[in-house]
C-alpha positions as CSV (number, residue, x, y, z in Angstrom):
1,M,-16.2,-32.9,27.2
2,S,-15.3,-30.3,24.6
3,V,-11.7,-29.8,23.7
4,P,-10.5,-26.2,23.0
5,P,-9.1,-25.7,19.6
6,G,-5.4,-26.4,19.2
7,P,-2.9,-24.3,17.4
8,N,-3.8,-25.7,14.0
9,I,-7.5,-26.5,14.5
10,G,-10.3,-24.1,13.8
11,T,-13.9,-24.3,14.8
12,H,-15.2,-23.1,11.4
13,A,-14.8,-24.6,8.0
14,S,-13.0,-21.5,6.8
15,Q,-10.5,-21.9,9.6
16,F,-9.6,-25.6,9.0
17,L,-5.9,-26.1,9.6
18,M,-5.5,-22.4,10.3
19,A,-2.8,-21.4,12.8
20,D,-3.7,-19.1,15.7
21,D,-1.9,-16.1,14.1
22,D,-3.9,-16.6,10.9
23,R,-7.2,-16.8,12.8
24,A,-6.3,-13.6,14.6
25,V,-5.5,-11.9,11.2
26,L,-8.9,-13.1,9.9
27,A,-10.8,-11.8,12.9
28,R,-9.0,-8.4,12.8
29,R,-9.7,-8.0,9.1
30,E,-13.4,-9.0,9.5
31,E,-13.7,-6.4,12.2
32,R,-12.0,-3.7,10.1
33,Y,-14.1,-4.6,7.1
34,A,-17.2,-4.1,9.2
35,R,-15.9,-0.6,10.3
36,F,-15.1,0.1,6.6
37,S,-18.7,-0.7,5.7
38,Q,-19.9,1.7,8.4
39,E,-17.5,4.4,7.1
40,L,-18.9,4.1,3.5
41,A,-22.5,4.2,4.7
42,A,-21.8,7.3,6.8
43,Q,-20.0,9.0,3.9
44,Q,-23.0,8.2,1.6
45,Q,-25.5,9.5,4.1
46,K,-23.6,12.7,4.5
47,A,-23.5,13.2,0.8
48,E,-27.2,12.6,0.4
49,A,-28.0,15.1,3.2
50,A,-25.8,17.8,1.6
51,T,-27.6,17.2,-1.7
52,A,-31.0,17.4,-0.1
53,R,-30.0,20.8,1.5
54,G,-28.7,22.0,-1.9
55,E,-25.2,22.2,-0.6
56,P,-21.9,21.1,-2.2
57,V,-21.0,17.5,-1.5
58,D,-17.5,17.0,0.0
59,P,-15.1,14.8,-2.1
60,P,-15.0,11.3,-0.6
61,T,-12.0,10.3,1.5
62,V,-12.5,6.6,0.8
63,V,-13.7,4.8,-2.4
64,D,-15.0,1.2,-2.6
65,L,-13.2,-0.2,-5.7
66,K,-15.1,-3.5,-5.5
67,T,-12.0,-5.4,-6.5
68,K,-8.3,-5.5,-5.5
69,A,-6.0,-2.7,-6.8
70,L,-2.6,-3.7,-8.0
71,D,-1.2,-0.5,-9.5
72,M,-2.3,3.1,-10.0
73,A,-1.6,5.9,-12.5
74,V,-2.4,9.6,-12.2
75,L,-4.2,11.3,-15.0
76,D,-4.5,14.7,-13.4
77,A,-5.3,16.3,-10.1
78,A,-8.8,14.8,-10.0
79,N,-8.5,11.5,-11.8
80,V,-6.6,8.2,-11.4
81,V,-6.7,4.8,-13.2
82,L,-6.4,1.6,-11.2
83,A,-5.0,-1.7,-12.5
84,Q,-7.1,-4.4,-10.8
85,A,-7.1,-8.1,-10.2
86,S,-10.4,-8.4,-11.9
87,H,-8.7,-8.3,-15.3
88,A,-9.8,-4.7,-15.9
89,L,-8.7,-1.1,-15.4
90,K,-10.9,1.6,-13.7
91,W,-10.8,5.3,-14.3
92,I,-11.8,6.9,-10.9
93,N,-12.8,10.5,-10.4
94,L,-11.3,11.5,-7.0
95,Q,-13.7,14.4,-6.5
96,T,-16.8,12.2,-6.7
97,G,-15.6,8.6,-6.3
98,D,-17.4,7.7,-9.5
99,V,-16.1,5.2,-12.1
100,R,-15.8,7.2,-15.3
101,R,-14.7,4.2,-17.5
102,I,-13.8,0.6,-17.3
103,Y,-11.3,-0.9,-19.7
104,R,-11.8,-4.6,-20.4
105,G,-9.9,-7.0,-22.6
106,H,-7.2,-8.7,-20.5
107,S,-7.7,-12.3,-19.5
108,G,-5.7,-12.1,-16.3
109,P,-5.1,-9.6,-13.4
110,V,-3.9,-6.2,-14.6
111,S,-0.7,-5.6,-12.6
112,A,0.7,-2.4,-14.2
113,V,-0.6,0.8,-15.8
114,V,1.1,3.9,-17.1
115,V,-0.2,7.1,-18.8
116,W,1.1,8.5,-22.1
117,Q,0.8,12.2,-21.6
118,R,1.0,14.5,-24.6
119,G,1.8,17.6,-22.6
120,E,4.5,18.6,-20.1
121,R,4.4,17.0,-16.6
122,S,5.4,18.6,-13.3
123,A,8.9,17.8,-12.2
124,A,7.9,17.7,-8.5
125,T,4.7,15.6,-8.7
126,N,5.0,13.9,-12.2
127,T,1.4,15.0,-12.8
128,P,0.1,17.2,-15.7
129,T,1.0,20.8,-15.5
130,A,-1.7,23.5,-15.7
131,G,-3.2,23.7,-19.1
132,A,-1.5,20.6,-20.4
133,P,-3.5,18.5,-22.9
134,A,-5.5,15.6,-21.5
135,S,-3.9,12.2,-21.5
136,S,-4.5,10.3,-24.7
137,R,-3.4,6.7,-24.0
138,L,-3.3,4.2,-21.2
139,I,-0.9,1.3,-21.3
140,S,-1.4,-1.8,-19.2
141,G,0.5,-5.0,-18.4
142,S,-1.2,-8.2,-17.2
143,W,-0.7,-11.7,-15.9
144,D,-2.0,-12.8,-19.3
145,R,1.5,-11.9,-20.5
146,S,0.4,-9.1,-22.7
147,V,0.7,-5.3,-22.8
148,K,-2.3,-3.4,-24.1
149,V,-2.6,0.2,-25.4
150,W,-6.0,1.9,-24.8
151,D,-7.6,5.1,-26.0
152,L,-8.3,6.9,-22.8
153,A,-11.5,8.7,-24.0
154,T,-13.2,5.8,-25.8
155,G,-11.9,2.8,-23.9
156,A,-10.9,1.1,-27.2
157,C,-8.0,-1.3,-27.2
158,L,-5.6,0.0,-29.9
159,Q,-2.7,-2.4,-29.7
160,T,-1.9,-5.7,-28.0
161,L,1.8,-6.4,-27.5
162,T,2.9,-10.0,-26.9
163,G,6.2,-11.8,-26.4
164,H,6.8,-12.2,-22.7
165,A,6.8,-15.8,-21.4
166,D,5.4,-14.9,-18.0
167,F,3.4,-12.2,-16.1
168,V,4.0,-8.6,-17.1
169,K,4.6,-6.9,-13.7
170,C,5.7,-3.3,-14.6
171,L,5.9,-0.7,-17.3
172,A,7.9,2.5,-17.9
173,L,7.9,5.2,-20.7
174,A,10.8,7.1,-22.1
175,P,9.7,10.3,-23.8
176,G,9.5,10.0,-27.6
177,G,12.1,12.0,-29.5
178,T,15.0,11.7,-31.8
179,V,16.8,8.4,-32.2
180,G,19.9,8.4,-34.4
181,G,19.0,11.8,-35.9
182,H,15.5,10.7,-36.8
183,T,12.4,11.9,-35.0
184,R,10.0,9.2,-33.9
185,V,6.5,10.1,-35.0
186,S,3.3,8.2,-35.6
187,S,1.8,7.8,-39.1
188,A,-1.1,10.0,-38.2
189,S,-1.5,13.4,-39.8
190,T,-0.8,15.0,-36.5
191,A,2.7,13.5,-36.5
192,E,2.6,13.1,-32.7
193,I,5.9,12.2,-31.0
194,L,5.7,8.7,-29.6
195,P,7.4,7.4,-26.4
196,I,9.4,4.2,-26.1
197,L,7.7,1.6,-23.9
198,F,9.5,-0.8,-21.6
199,S,7.8,-3.8,-19.9
200,G,9.2,-6.0,-17.1
201,S,8.1,-9.5,-16.6
202,S,8.3,-12.4,-14.2
203,D,10.3,-14.1,-16.9
204,G,13.2,-12.0,-15.8
205,S,13.4,-9.9,-19.0
206,I,12.7,-6.3,-20.0
207,R,11.3,-5.7,-23.5
208,Q,11.5,-2.4,-25.4
209,W,8.6,-1.7,-27.7
210,D,8.1,0.6,-30.7
211,L,4.6,1.9,-30.3
212,R,4.5,2.9,-34.0
213,D,3.9,-0.7,-35.0
214,G,3.9,-2.6,-31.7
215,R,7.2,-4.4,-32.4
216,C,9.6,-5.5,-29.7
217,V,12.8,-4.0,-30.8
218,R,15.1,-5.1,-28.0
219,T,15.1,-7.5,-25.0
220,L,17.2,-6.6,-22.0
221,R,18.5,-9.6,-20.1
222,G,20.5,-9.7,-16.9
223,H,18.1,-10.2,-14.0
224,T,18.0,-13.8,-12.7
225,R,14.4,-13.5,-11.4
226,G,11.3,-11.5,-12.1
227,V,11.4,-7.7,-12.8
228,D,9.0,-5.9,-10.5
229,A,9.6,-2.2,-11.1
230,L,10.9,0.2,-13.8
231,V,11.7,3.9,-13.9
232,Y,13.3,6.1,-16.6
233,D,16.0,8.7,-15.8
234,S,16.1,11.4,-18.5
235,I,19.3,13.0,-17.2
236,T,21.5,10.0,-18.1
237,N,19.0,8.5,-20.6
238,T,18.9,5.2,-18.6
239,L,16.3,2.8,-17.4
240,L,16.4,1.5,-13.8
241,S,14.9,-1.9,-13.0
242,A,14.1,-3.6,-9.7
243,S,14.0,-7.4,-9.4
244,S,13.1,-10.3,-7.1
245,D,16.8,-11.2,-7.5
246,T,17.5,-8.4,-4.9
247,T,19.2,-6.0,-7.3
248,I,18.5,-2.8,-9.1
249,K,20.1,-2.5,-12.5
250,Q,20.7,0.6,-14.6
251,W,20.5,0.2,-18.4
252,C,21.6,2.5,-21.2
253,V,18.5,3.2,-23.4
254,A,20.6,3.9,-26.5
255,T,22.6,0.6,-26.4
256,G,20.6,-1.7,-24.1
257,Q,23.7,-2.4,-22.0
258,C,23.6,-2.7,-18.3
259,V,25.9,-0.1,-16.9
260,R,25.6,-0.5,-13.2
261,D,24.1,-2.6,-10.4
262,F,22.8,-1.3,-7.0
263,R,23.2,-3.9,-4.3
264,G,22.1,-3.8,-0.7
265,H,18.6,-5.3,-0.4
266,H,18.4,-8.8,0.9
267,T,15.3,-10.0,-1.0
268,S,12.8,-8.8,-3.7
269,V,12.8,-5.1,-4.6
270,C,9.1,-4.2,-5.1
271,D,9.1,-0.6,-6.2
272,L,11.3,2.3,-7.5
273,Q,10.8,6.0,-7.5
274,L,12.9,8.9,-8.8
275,Y,12.5,12.4,-7.3
276,P,12.1,14.8,-8.9
277,V,10.9,13.4,-12.2
278,Y,12.3,15.4,-15.1
279,T,10.4,14.6,-18.3
280,S,9.6,16.5,-21.4
281,I,7.8,15.8,-24.6
282,E,11.0,15.1,-26.6
283,T,14.3,13.6,-25.6
284,D,17.3,12.4,-27.5
285,L,17.0,8.7,-26.9
286,A,20.2,8.0,-28.8
287,R,22.4,9.8,-26.3
288,V,24.9,7.6,-24.6
289,T,26.2,8.5,-21.1
290,A,29.8,7.8,-20.6
291,W,30.6,6.1,-17.3
292,D,33.9,6.3,-15.3
293,P,35.2,2.7,-15.1
294,T,36.8,3.4,-11.7
295,T,34.0,5.3,-9.9
296,H,31.1,3.9,-12.0
297,A,29.7,7.4,-12.0
298,P,28.9,9.5,-15.2
299,A,32.1,10.8,-16.7
300,D,30.5,14.1,-17.6
301,T,30.7,16.5,-14.6
302,T,27.7,18.4,-15.9
303,L,25.6,15.2,-15.4
304,V,27.1,14.6,-12.0
305,E,26.0,18.0,-10.9
306,A,22.5,17.4,-12.2
307,L,22.3,14.1,-10.5
308,E,23.2,15.6,-7.1
309,D,19.6,16.8,-6.8
310,V,17.9,13.6,-7.9
311,E,16.9,10.9,-5.4
312,L,16.4,7.2,-6.2
313,W,14.2,5.3,-3.7
314,S,13.4,1.6,-3.5
315,A,10.9,-0.5,-1.5
316,S,11.7,-4.1,-0.7
317,A,10.3,-7.3,0.8
318,D,13.3,-7.1,3.2
319,K,11.1,-4.6,5.2
320,T,13.1,-1.6,4.2
321,A,12.9,1.4,1.9
322,K,16.3,2.7,0.7
323,Q,17.6,5.9,-0.9
324,W,20.5,5.4,-3.4
325,N,23.1,7.8,-4.6
326,L,22.8,8.0,-8.4
327,I,26.4,9.2,-8.7
328,T,28.2,6.5,-6.6
329,G,25.5,3.8,-6.6
330,H,25.8,3.5,-2.8
331,C,22.9,3.3,-0.3
332,M,22.5,6.6,1.6
333,T,19.4,6.0,3.8
334,T,17.5,2.9,5.1
335,L,14.0,3.2,6.5
336,T,13.1,0.1,8.5
337,H,9.5,-1.2,8.6
338,P,7.7,-4.0,10.5
339,D,6.7,-5.8,7.3
340,V,7.2,-6.0,3.5
341,V,7.3,-2.6,1.9
342,K,5.3,-2.7,-1.4
343,A,5.2,1.0,-2.5
344,V,7.2,4.2,-2.1
345,M,6.5,7.8,-3.2
346,V,8.6,10.9,-2.5
347,T,7.9,14.6,-2.0
348,E,10.3,17.5,-1.3
349,A,10.1,16.9,2.5
350,Y,8.7,13.4,2.9
351,V,9.0,9.8,1.9
352,I,5.6,7.9,1.8
353,T,5.6,4.1,2.0
354,G,2.8,1.5,1.7
355,C,3.3,-1.7,3.6
356,R,2.0,-5.3,3.8
357,D,1.0,-4.5,7.4
358,E,-1.9,-2.4,5.9
359,N,-0.5,1.0,6.9
360,V,0.7,4.1,5.0
361,R,3.7,5.8,6.6
362,I,5.0,9.3,6.4
363,W,8.8,9.7,6.9
364,D,10.7,12.9,7.5
365,K,13.3,12.9,4.7
366,A,15.7,15.1,6.7
367,T,15.8,12.9,9.8
368,G,14.8,9.5,8.5
369,E,12.2,9.3,11.3
370,C,8.6,7.9,10.8
371,I,6.4,10.8,11.8
372,K,2.9,9.4,11.1
373,V,1.4,5.9,10.6
374,L,-1.9,6.1,8.7
375,G,-4.3,3.2,9.3
376,G,-7.6,2.5,7.4
377,H,-6.8,-0.2,5.0
378,F,-7.4,-3.8,6.0
379,D,-5.1,-5.6,3.5
380,E,-1.7,-4.9,1.9
381,V,-1.2,-1.4,0.5
382,S,-0.3,-2.0,-3.1
383,A,0.0,1.4,-4.8
384,L,0.6,5.1,-3.8
385,A,0.4,8.5,-5.5
386,V,1.0,12.0,-4.2
387,I,-1.2,14.7,-5.9
388,G,-0.4,18.1,-4.5
389,G,-0.7,17.8,-0.7
390,T,-2.7,14.6,-0.8
391,I,-1.6,11.0,-0.6
392,V,-3.8,8.6,-2.6
393,S,-3.4,4.9,-1.5
394,A,-4.9,1.8,-3.0
395,A,-4.9,-1.7,-1.5
396,L,-5.7,-5.4,-1.9
397,D,-8.8,-4.6,0.4
398,A,-10.4,-3.1,-2.8
399,S,-10.4,0.4,-1.5
400,L,-8.8,3.7,-2.3
401,R,-8.1,6.3,0.3
402,K,-7.1,10.0,0.3
403,W,-5.0,11.5,3.1
404,N,-4.3,15.3,3.4
405,I,-0.6,15.3,4.4
406,K,-0.8,18.5,6.5
407,K,-4.0,17.5,8.3
408,A,-2.6,14.0,9.0
409,L,0.6,15.4,10.5
410,D,-1.3,17.9,12.7
411,L,-3.2,15.0,14.3
412,P,-1.9,14.0,17.8
413,G,0.1,10.9,18.3
414,L,2.2,8.7,15.9
415,T,-0.7,6.5,14.7
416,Y,-4.0,7.6,13.2
417,D,-6.8,5.1,12.4
418,A,-9.3,6.5,9.8
419,L,-11.8,3.8,10.4
420,P,-14.7,4.7,12.8
421,P,-15.4,2.8,16.0
422,L,-17.5,-0.3,15.4
423,A,-21.2,0.5,16.1
424,D,-22.1,-3.1,17.1
425,T,-20.2,-6.3,17.3
426,A,-22.9,-8.3,15.5
427,S,-21.9,-6.6,12.3
428,V,-18.6,-8.4,12.3
429,A,-20.3,-11.8,11.8
430,A,-21.9,-10.4,8.6
431,A,-18.6,-9.0,7.4
432,K,-17.3,-10.1,4.0
433,P,-14.9,-13.0,4.3
434,V,-11.2,-12.0,4.0
435,A,-8.7,-14.4,2.5
436,T,-5.8,-15.4,4.7
437,K,-2.7,-17.6,4.2
438,S,-2.8,-21.1,2.9
439,L,-0.1,-23.8,2.8
440,L,1.5,-22.0,-0.1
441,T,4.2,-19.4,0.5
442,E,3.0,-16.0,1.3
443,E,3.8,-14.6,-2.1
444,E,2.2,-17.6,-3.9
445,E,-0.9,-17.3,-1.8
446,R,-1.3,-13.6,-2.5
447,E,-0.8,-14.1,-6.3
448,L,-3.2,-17.1,-6.3
449,A,-5.8,-15.0,-4.4
450,E,-5.5,-12.2,-6.9
451,L,-6.1,-14.6,-9.8
452,M,-9.0,-16.4,-8.3
453,S,-10.9,-14.1,-5.9
454,D,-12.0,-11.2,-8.1
455,D,-14.8,-11.5,-10.5
456,E,-16.2,-7.9,-10.6
457,G,-14.7,-5.5,-13.1
């Protein structure tokens, strides 16, 4: 007599010692992968038909990245670069879905990417303004403990910065400018102004790099666990860092001193965003903001007034996204999710979050209500961008999706699933295997999978 599988017994080798919940996740992801494959095929057929008729081809709404995406940087309205678990970066054209260039050289998953922009960037969207010069450099951080600087156009690696003792998890740029009365310029004849680069690592430190010669000029220490996100605030000339130690810290760029802690999350803080992002080609990086010892706010009332219009948002493994008051340091808003929040982006009216439950959510900033849940990914949403009125999401399912915000909000109901209905159940059996949890912790399993499961660049 056959015995039905127990709670920790699977009938297939891939399900050995797999709990019921994990088998259910595996089955759901296999079904969604089959639907994703159908969606890609239908999109391709539609494009081929339009080409045959001599008609314009619609931009793709989904792109198969072939390998897991861990971070994303916007080049301009039509191009992004993905940091991927396959040890490479990919430049993707959003209008065609084509890969324009692959940047290879890291020996571990690429977990962070930023763009060095020579021109002005939009305060509202942090993307290049009309007529701004093209991006000149990509900067990437990797699990191989290094930071690399790349020529965007040629793909050449120009610098490799080493010094961290563990994974590099995040990067941030402070605009190049005057430091102590001296203008920071390269040795090139163009005398271009260089930014200051910051890198955060699983070793708990933040390193400050001089891109003129690749030297580490300062190490910021204070976090007790890994540093997972960095953003630069040009109003106060400070760097904000988020950590697995549950805190957000604010550092004076001129002195390297920690001037304030933001406390309120209960576990790892995964992402940070400022809105709007005020940046320019040149900033006085030697400027020191004075802080009131009683209120812990800037002592300069002019800065206080400027900060009234700036929002700091964080995403956390405690299943929340929070807004913080940059004047008082207090939490102002908490958005509660059903699972770990991995990414957050902000617009004038909305907060956009990416979650481990595989969904993208749109929140009404004024009310704090979730007004749309966007389904389509079949693994953790790892990176978000907002370009104009479009959300761009990337995930560990190795796909990139575009969502028109207005069209999404006009759809009926709270939840929208972009994946088409499954044409036939037999296709699920042929679906690509999707990794699930092992006996490691959830975070360890995810990180191990990122290291081991991606071979394609």
